[in-house]
Wavefront OBJ file of the C-alpha trace (Angstrom):
o trace
v 0.054 0.066 0.191
v 1.461 3.134 -0.901
v 0.001 6.047 0.662
v 0.281 10.313 -0.587
v -0.220 12.550 2.375
v -0.194 15.641 0.137
v -3.339 17.336 -0.316
v -3.623 18.895 -3.973
v -7.587 18.972 -4.322
v -8.457 21.184 -1.447
v -11.594 22.526 -1.779
v -11.807 21.213 -5.660
v -13.459 23.181 -7.935
v -16.169 24.136 -6.585
v -15.212 25.868 -2.840
v -17.955 26.858 -0.520
v -19.199 29.972 -0.150
v -17.319 31.768 2.360
v -20.577 34.228 3.286
v -18.662 36.364 5.360
v -20.509 38.891 7.583
v -22.488 41.671 6.100
v -22.237 39.726 2.732
v -18.429 41.154 2.155
v -16.588 40.398 -0.890
v -13.336 39.628 0.756
v -12.150 39.550 4.259
v -8.543 41.028 4.621
v -6.598 39.785 7.421
v -3.519 42.008 8.831
v -0.891 40.599 10.151
v 1.743 42.090 11.931
v 4.913 39.940 13.076
v 6.503 40.559 16.128
v 9.745 39.437 16.205
v 11.902 42.301 17.769
v 13.752 40.734 20.715
v 13.329 37.250 19.858
v 15.332 36.703 16.652
v 18.850 34.767 16.458
v 21.209 36.761 18.820
v 24.223 35.489 21.299
v 22.438 37.539 23.799
v 19.377 34.977 23.642
v 21.560 32.192 23.888
v 21.783 31.598 20.386
v 25.054 30.515 18.830
v 25.067 32.947 16.262
v 23.509 36.644 15.147
v 20.469 36.925 13.057
v 20.728 37.178 8.943
v 17.227 36.774 7.998
v 14.260 39.550 6.910
v 16.410 42.685 7.345
v 18.168 45.611 5.306
v 21.261 44.232 5.461
v 22.241 43.215 1.616
v 23.488 39.695 1.497
v 23.550 39.098 5.537
v 25.077 36.052 6.637
v 25.212 34.900 10.278
v 28.281 35.613 12.751
v 28.816 32.621 14.588
v 29.722 33.592 18.243
v 29.865 37.520 17.731
v 27.072 40.027 18.084
v 26.196 41.650 14.648
v 25.626 45.486 15.997
v 24.066 46.481 12.774
v 21.199 43.849 12.750
v 20.775 44.158 16.036
v 19.953 47.989 15.502
v 17.620 47.184 12.384
v 15.580 44.677 14.551
v 15.558 46.999 17.298
v 14.307 49.922 14.828
v 11.229 47.683 14.375
v 10.586 47.854 18.317
v 11.808 51.429 18.921
v 10.162 53.083 15.723
v 8.758 51.085 13.209
v 5.843 49.504 15.391
v 4.308 52.889 16.987
v 4.050 54.141 13.406
v 1.974 51.226 12.616
v 0.354 51.278 15.745
v -0.736 55.244 15.131
v -1.734 54.032 11.402
v -3.802 51.062 12.279
v -5.719 52.776 15.203
v -6.379 55.744 13.653
v -8.058 53.931 10.092
v -9.670 51.856 13.529
v -8.193 48.739 11.518
v -8.085 45.366 13.415
v -4.835 43.388 13.655
v -3.358 39.956 14.014
v -0.296 39.827 15.793
v 2.023 36.974 15.616
v 3.827 37.664 18.683
v 7.273 35.905 19.380
v 7.113 34.510 22.992
v 10.211 36.100 24.216
v 9.895 39.268 22.221
v 6.527 40.101 23.938
v 8.216 39.291 27.006
v 10.927 41.740 25.950
v 9.089 44.275 24.959
v 6.004 45.379 27.326
v 5.193 48.640 26.372
v 4.084 47.727 22.846
v 2.163 45.050 24.105
v 0.344 46.955 26.403
v -0.711 48.930 23.241
v -1.615 45.799 21.118
v -3.921 45.146 24.141
v -5.487 48.286 24.427
v -6.215 48.369 20.734
v -7.790 45.141 21.146
v -5.665 43.448 18.195
v -5.760 39.684 18.520
v -2.255 38.136 19.823
v -1.435 34.883 18.212
v 2.193 32.893 18.850
v 5.062 33.336 16.902
v 6.765 30.472 18.601
v 9.054 30.624 21.289
v 11.906 32.063 18.878
v 12.369 33.477 15.882
v 14.382 30.850 14.633
v 14.722 28.204 12.111
v 12.733 24.867 13.235
v 13.856 22.773 9.862
v 16.533 20.743 11.685
v 14.841 20.723 15.394
v 14.584 17.435 16.537
v 10.560 16.760 16.926
v 10.479 16.372 20.867
v 12.638 19.409 20.796
v 9.872 21.406 18.780
v 7.220 19.869 21.050
v 8.765 21.059 23.918
v 9.373 24.828 22.468
v 5.968 24.605 21.326
v 4.585 24.224 24.906
v 6.979 26.882 26.328
v 6.029 29.376 23.793
v 2.180 28.771 25.294
v 3.293 28.813 28.635
v 5.234 32.144 28.456
v 2.808 33.792 26.131
v 0.202 33.299 28.496
v 2.539 34.392 31.416
v 3.447 37.456 29.709
v 0.113 38.778 27.837
v -2.449 37.394 30.455
v -3.930 34.661 28.211
v -2.864 31.357 25.873
v -2.780 32.142 22.575
v -5.752 30.751 20.232
v -3.935 30.883 16.898
v -0.635 29.753 15.957
v 2.213 30.792 13.398
v 5.954 29.183 13.411
v 7.330 30.793 9.931
v 10.427 29.403 9.734
v 8.919 25.553 10.573
v 9.783 21.914 10.269
v 7.682 19.457 8.589
v 6.777 18.272 11.554
v 4.844 22.095 12.792
v 1.798 21.859 11.363
v 1.101 18.389 13.050
v 2.615 18.869 16.153
v 0.592 21.925 16.802
v -2.884 20.839 16.079
v -2.042 17.850 17.946
v -1.440 20.684 20.727
v -5.405 20.708 20.808
v -5.682 24.364 22.091
v -5.633 26.283 19.133
v -8.585 27.777 17.022
v -6.574 28.148 14.282
v -2.954 27.633 12.729
v -1.490 29.204 9.837
v 1.413 27.953 8.687
v 0.498 27.043 5.177
v 0.318 28.697 2.306
v -2.018 26.684 0.354
v -5.217 28.235 -0.173
v -7.520 31.291 -0.640
v -10.234 29.963 2.273
v -9.525 28.405 5.512
v -10.066 24.464 5.671
v -10.244 21.599 8.231
v -7.336 18.890 9.131
v -8.697 15.823 10.576
v -6.740 14.470 13.198
v -7.809 10.928 14.585
v -9.568 13.005 17.880
v -9.910 16.457 16.721
v -10.685 18.334 13.644
v -8.314 21.565 13.186
v -9.186 24.738 11.109
v -6.038 26.115 9.462
v -5.880 29.656 8.096
v -3.643 29.428 5.328
v -1.092 32.654 5.214
v 1.097 34.413 2.563
v 4.536 35.056 1.603
v 4.000 37.155 -1.525
v 1.670 39.742 -0.204
v 4.038 40.504 2.330
v 6.314 43.056 3.244
v 9.515 40.467 3.461
v 9.474 41.208 -0.481
v 11.502 44.157 0.689
v 14.199 42.366 2.026
v 14.313 39.600 -0.803
v 15.215 39.166 -4.198
v 13.359 39.408 -6.554
v 11.664 42.353 -4.384
v 10.280 45.951 -3.968
v 12.107 48.718 -3.643
v 9.650 51.177 -2.879
v 5.938 51.546 -1.279
v 4.459 52.309 -4.768
v 5.419 48.952 -5.855
v 3.709 47.264 -2.892
v 0.591 49.040 -2.942
v 0.217 48.062 -6.792
v 0.813 44.611 -5.720
v -1.508 44.905 -2.768
v -3.997 46.558 -5.308
v -3.944 43.781 -7.954
v -4.456 41.039 -5.265
v -7.435 43.062 -3.960
v -8.743 43.515 -7.241
v -8.824 40.200 -8.079
v -10.036 39.027 -5.231
v -13.018 41.718 -4.844
v -13.869 40.397 -8.652
v -14.169 37.293 -7.229
v -16.420 38.025 -4.518
v -18.757 39.900 -6.516
v -19.165 36.748 -8.518
v -19.676 35.261 -6.094
v -16.396 33.388 -5.007
v -15.572 35.059 -2.059
v -12.176 34.326 -0.459
v -9.588 35.895 1.836
v -6.659 38.102 1.412
v -3.420 38.077 3.966
v -1.133 40.497 4.283
v 2.306 40.032 6.316
v 3.741 42.819 7.660
v 7.072 43.509 9.622
v 7.513 46.579 12.174
v 11.369 46.935 10.912
v 10.277 46.577 6.962
v 6.918 48.293 6.541
v 7.361 50.790 9.620
v 9.989 52.754 7.475
v 8.605 56.107 6.321
v 8.909 55.102 2.832
v 7.876 51.531 2.704
v 4.777 52.756 4.808
v 3.494 54.770 2.548
v 2.789 52.170 0.015
v 0.519 50.361 2.634
v -1.227 53.461 3.508
v -2.371 53.833 0.255
v -3.856 50.826 -0.027
v -5.495 50.480 3.437
v -6.911 53.853 2.300
v -8.046 52.007 -1.533
v -9.376 49.033 0.233
v -11.705 50.949 2.939
v -13.138 52.929 -0.363
v -14.437 49.512 -1.134
v -18.238 48.408 -0.407
v -17.933 44.651 1.371
v -13.928 44.938 2.195
v -14.351 42.800 5.715
v -11.047 43.842 7.618
v -11.041 41.083 10.241
v -8.799 39.396 12.731
v -8.026 35.606 12.407
v -9.653 34.888 15.092
v -13.036 36.741 13.713
v -12.408 34.598 10.745
v -12.179 31.096 12.628
v -15.237 31.921 14.763
v -16.936 32.799 11.173
v -15.837 29.453 9.504
v -16.525 26.944 12.590
v -19.807 28.750 12.571
v -20.779 28.683 9.079
v -18.876 25.996 7.883
v -18.181 23.375 10.875
v -16.173 20.238 9.538
v -18.326 17.247 8.135
v -16.043 13.983 8.412
v -16.794 11.617 5.456
v -15.319 7.814 4.994
v -11.854 8.340 3.041
v -10.788 6.222 0.275
v -7.171 6.585 0.889
v -7.978 6.208 4.437
v -9.721 2.291 4.351
v -8.149 -0.859 4.335
v -7.834 -3.230 1.635
v -11.267 -5.054 2.758
v -13.414 -2.097 3.352
v -11.960 -0.273 -0.060
v -12.622 -3.351 -1.640
v -16.127 -3.817 0.265
v -17.051 0.097 -0.631
v -15.790 0.159 -4.390
v -15.947 -3.009 -5.664
v -19.378 -2.846 -7.080
v -18.493 0.323 -8.797
v -17.250 -1.382 -11.928
v -20.019 -4.218 -12.529
v -19.451 -6.806 -10.919
v -16.069 -6.592 -11.045
v -14.289 -6.474 -7.424
v -11.010 -7.161 -8.995
v -10.649 -3.497 -10.008
v -10.951 -2.317 -6.742
v -8.888 -4.681 -5.187
v -5.685 -3.731 -7.507
v -6.463 0.104 -7.082
v -5.806 -0.076 -3.567
v -2.141 -0.856 -4.102
v -1.959 2.418 -6.230
v -0.597 5.785 -4.813
v -3.596 6.804 -3.109
v -3.765 10.618 -1.276
v -6.517 13.203 -0.597
v -7.069 13.659 -3.955
v -8.161 10.181 -4.242
v -10.543 11.259 -1.610
v -13.648 12.472 -4.585
v -15.085 11.378 -6.884
v -13.585 12.437 -9.801
v -10.051 11.413 -8.021
v -11.125 7.570 -7.040
v -12.701 6.995 -10.797
v -9.355 7.658 -12.238
v -7.738 5.429 -9.927
v -10.417 2.613 -10.519
v -10.163 3.685 -14.102
v -6.076 2.962 -14.988
v -6.549 -0.437 -13.036
v -9.399 -0.889 -15.903
v -7.594 0.617 -18.679
v -4.221 -1.451 -18.402
v -6.232 -4.642 -17.707
v -5.773 -7.828 -20.333
v -8.266 -6.952 -23.368
v -9.851 -10.142 -21.811
v -10.385 -9.063 -18.108
v -12.057 -5.621 -19.718
v -13.945 -7.675 -21.921
v -15.022 -9.690 -18.859
v -16.307 -6.194 -17.119
v -18.113 -5.405 -20.450
v -19.919 -9.127 -20.298
v -20.624 -8.422 -16.632
v -23.179 -5.465 -17.665
v -26.832 -6.584 -18.252
v -28.696 -5.995 -21.007
v -30.738 -2.374 -21.282
v -34.409 -3.166 -20.388
v -33.673 -6.710 -20.892
v -34.611 -10.471 -19.250
v -32.796 -9.642 -15.996
v -34.307 -6.562 -15.298
v -38.211 -7.284 -16.023
v -36.893 -10.344 -13.433
v -35.605 -7.653 -11.294
v -32.515 -9.155 -10.861
v -30.287 -6.292 -11.732
v -27.713 -5.026 -9.278
v -29.112 -2.022 -7.062
v -27.076 0.268 -9.418
v -27.854 -0.619 -12.450
v -31.956 -0.552 -11.782
v -31.547 2.905 -10.458
v -29.429 3.978 -13.498
v -32.336 2.098 -16.006
v -34.950 3.558 -14.154
v -33.673 6.914 -14.388
v -34.101 6.980 -18.525
v -37.942 5.337 -17.747
v -36.518 2.048 -18.933
v -38.555 0.803 -16.342
v -41.795 1.879 -18.152
v -41.553 0.736 -21.267
v -44.690 -0.004 -23.468
v -44.768 -3.238 -25.300
v -43.313 -1.767 -28.614
v -40.436 0.093 -27.070
v -39.503 -3.245 -25.057
v -39.535 -5.177 -28.471
v -37.509 -2.485 -30.131
v -34.710 -2.807 -27.245
v -34.833 -6.642 -27.429
v -33.914 -6.674 -31.237
v -31.392 -3.944 -30.619
v -29.776 -5.944 -27.990
v -29.600 -9.162 -30.252
v -28.286 -7.536 -33.364
v -25.822 -5.935 -30.811
v -24.472 -8.481 -28.646
v -24.321 -11.067 -32.239
v -22.019 -8.443 -33.766
v -19.644 -7.408 -30.861
v -19.957 -10.353 -28.369
v -21.124 -7.911 -25.356
v -23.985 -6.243 -24.150
v -24.650 -2.754 -25.145
v -23.208 -0.311 -22.585
v -24.309 3.762 -22.450
v -24.383 6.031 -19.614
v -27.726 6.179 -19.162
v -28.211 8.937 -17.080
v -26.574 11.006 -19.723
v -29.339 10.101 -21.828
v -33.273 10.234 -22.426
v -34.899 6.984 -23.804
v -35.213 8.390 -27.256
v -31.371 9.524 -27.078
v -30.338 5.924 -25.746
v -32.204 4.247 -28.688
v -30.406 6.701 -31.353
v -27.279 5.689 -29.937
v -27.885 2.128 -30.434
v -28.781 2.420 -33.893
v -25.349 4.367 -34.653
v -23.542 2.155 -32.796
v -24.256 -1.056 -34.239
v -22.557 0.258 -37.262
v -19.386 0.879 -36.011
v -16.217 -1.905 -36.213
v -15.554 -3.905 -33.393
v -12.302 -2.165 -32.527
v -14.425 1.201 -32.303
v -17.206 0.037 -30.400
v -14.867 -1.735 -27.814
v -13.371 1.089 -27.213
v -16.358 3.093 -26.618
v -17.902 0.323 -24.598
v -14.964 0.877 -22.650
v -15.360 4.407 -22.235
v -19.355 4.120 -21.227
v -17.768 1.917 -18.368
v -15.742 4.672 -17.311
v -18.348 7.008 -17.784
v -20.828 4.656 -15.454
v -18.319 4.202 -12.718
v -17.966 7.884 -12.487
v -21.513 8.717 -11.964
v -21.807 6.097 -9.283
v -19.170 7.614 -7.156
v -20.506 11.281 -7.480
v -23.674 10.051 -5.579
v -21.247 8.889 -2.885
v -18.486 11.099 -2.846
v -18.116 14.930 -3.118
l 1 2 3 4 5 6 7 8 9 10 11 12 13 14 15 16 17 18 19 20 21 22 23 24 25 26 27 28 29 30 31 32 33 34 35 36 37 38 39 40 41 42 43 44 45 46 47 48 49 50 51 52 53 54 55 56 57 58 59 60 61 62 63 64 65 66 67 68 69 70 71 72 73 74 75 76 77 78 79 80 81 82 83 84 85 86 87 88 89 90 91 92 93 94 95 96 97 98 99 100 101 102 103 104 105 106 107 108 109 110 111 112 113 114 115 116 117 118 119 120 121 122 123 124 125 126 127 128 129 130 131 132 133 134 135 136 137 138 139 140 141 142 143 144 145 146 147 148 149 150 151 152 153 154 155 156 157 158 159 160 161 162 163 164 165 166 167 168 169 170 171 172 173 174 175 176 177 178 179 180 181 182 183 184 185 186 187 188 189 190 191 192 193 194 195 196 197 198 199 200 201 202 203 204 205 206 207 208 209 210 211 212 213 214 215 216 217 218 219 220 221 222 223 224 225 226 227 228 229 230 231 232 233 234 235 236 237 238 239 240 241 242 243 244 245 246 247 248 249 250 251 252 253 254 255 256 257 258 259 260 261 262 263 264 265 266 267 268 269 270 271 272 273 274 275 276 277 278 279 280 281 282 283 284 285 286 287 288 289 290 291 292 293 294 295 296 297 298 299 300 301 302 303 304 305 306 307 308 309 310 311 312 313 314 315 316 317 318 319 320 321 322 323 324 325 326 327 328 329 330 331 332 333 334 335 336 337 338 339 340 341 342 343 344 345 346 347 348 349 350 351 352 353 354 355 356 357 358 359 360 361 362 363 364 365 366 367 368 369 370 371 372 373 374 375 376 377 378 379 380 381 382 383 384 385 386 387 388 389 390 391 392 393 394 395 396 397 398 399 400 401 402 403 404 405 406 407 408 409 410 411 412 413 414 415 416 417 418 419 420 421 422 423 424 425 426 427 428 429 430 431 432 433 434 435 436 437 438 439 440 441 442 443 444 445 446 447 448 449 450 451 452 453 454 455 456 457 458 459 460 461 462 463 464 465 466 467 468 469 470 471
């Protein structure tokens, strides 16, 4: 058994209607990362200085040394940038979510008090602003617990949201397993929240952004002036707003850092964007906690039995009848590389079809001959499978006139005599008259052409059956 854990499907081709409060067309989440005082520094017990997200071009870590310029730039974020941003957001009455590094919050009590007085949401940004990619799982779990403990001590309440940022492959799972977060954000994979299933709970994930993010003032390729930041935010907003007008409302995360966007020339672009967005009806500025509460209320999670998580016996039991009387197809499909993408009707249909397509001609012929005649003797004797009975009834084949029944019997006889298998068609796609017309047309095919068409129809029937059972 091979299982592929990455989820490439997400909400699929028909995402849920967000139904934002007040009919908003887009939910805007402003995130201010508070990292100043939590970054790598030998004063903090780290092995080297910080080298990430600053105006020092090409910065590298200095092992065993303080990097005075780097420290000074981070200090600018706390001393000047934060207060400039605080005045901007409070004057415009815009709610903010703080990603607060626990040790940084502990070292910046006045800024923390200002966040609380403004009613901002203070989520956890980990214990320290350091890399987690090489951190052993037990150590990362310990640091998550310590971040929550220190955050609670300093802020006065535990964090309800989490974002590590410089995370490991274990971070999302570990924070979800902790069990106390309303939302986590260490993903960048969607424009809407979604639910992550754990064995004993469902965790809401609110994806974040690294592109609508002022960090690109400190990376290459990136922005060099506030106008570029404004234009990118405006273009993103305009696209999402237009989708909202079409009934496909999304959310728009914007990532900010005190030491970056807090500089005067950069902040001018942010101010222009905020003025622009606020001038639009239906732009909902929301804290991530507000988005989480709304999503949990309007879109609570409903679990389904997922094909990719079934054991072999259950998989064959559930899907062995999708191809008529041919459970061997499900048996073989179980050994494919299945994952979340195959937990939908289209995805599982593809997996089953792969087995059918790569089977021997004799095996595929066996699938064709397992199908009953349309409106034939088995139907009259009520000996069809439940699926075939419902399908034939959907086209009215269970209520034929004597003349219609005679016509079907004559066509069935002629077709089987010519090709050696019953006439197969996805009856849910057709009317009774359309089926009769297809019968006449396909009787004129050569054997190779009709074998291929019959196999195509078998796959179509399987897909339609699965669409009644799976998303």
